[in-house]
Each structure stands twice: as structure tokens, then as C-alpha cells.
C-alpha positions, 0 to 999 in steps of 0.5 A: 843249698837246701832252700833252692832245692825246697822251693824247686820241690814246692814248685813241682808239687804246686804244678802237679796239683794245679795240673790235676785240678785243672784237668779235672775242670778244664779237659771236660770243658774242652771236650764240651766245647768240641762237642758243641762245635761239632753239632753246630758244624753238622747243623750248618752243613745240613742247612747248606746242603738243603739250600743247595738242593732247593735251588736245583729243584726250582730252576726255571726251565730253559728258555726256547731258542731265540731267533737271530733277529732283534725284536722291532724297536730294538738294536741287535748286538751285531751292530757294532763297528766290528760287525758293520760293513765298510759302507755303513761305517763311512755313513756317519749316521747312527747305527740304524740299518735302514738309514745306512742302507738307503744312504750313499757312503761319504 
């Protein structure tokens, strides 16, 4: 009965000594890793913050309001089937307002 008790005591002494040696080396290494992670995080946050503020300062001024008419040679967005009058839908020609206006509906 004394052999298992001595083995348990030896295991306890070994565990306690490993804990003391480990705490002497590994706890400072853990805190060092946390400090490095904190510094890296602060630097990345500062870079993100400065980039965000740079983007706000470099915004282009708002363009002047455009007229509702499309420039010459370009179709406007209003010439879709939903926006066409019934006469131009029955016209069977591509959506060219000048041609559709001259032609009779089919």
C-alpha cells in the first residue's frame, strides 16, 4: 500500500515543480505575446483610422444636377417597354423616338 501512495506523492511533487518552472518561463512569455498582440492591434487600428479619414477628405465634389434629356446620340433610360406609350410598343421598330413618332402604329 505504501508504493501507490509514494507514487502519488512523487507525481504531486513532480507536478508542483513543473508548475513552478513553467510559471517562471511560460507566464512571462504569455504576457509578452499579449503585449505584442496589443501593439500590433493598436497600429492596425491607427492605419485603418487614417485611411478612413483620408478617403473622406479626397471625395470629389458632387456633380452638377443633370438635365432630364439624354445627350445627342445616346438613348435615355426612359425608353424601356414600361415607359413607352402604347403606340410605340406596337411600332415594331427599335426604340428610336424619332422613327416611332413618324410611323403609324401597326
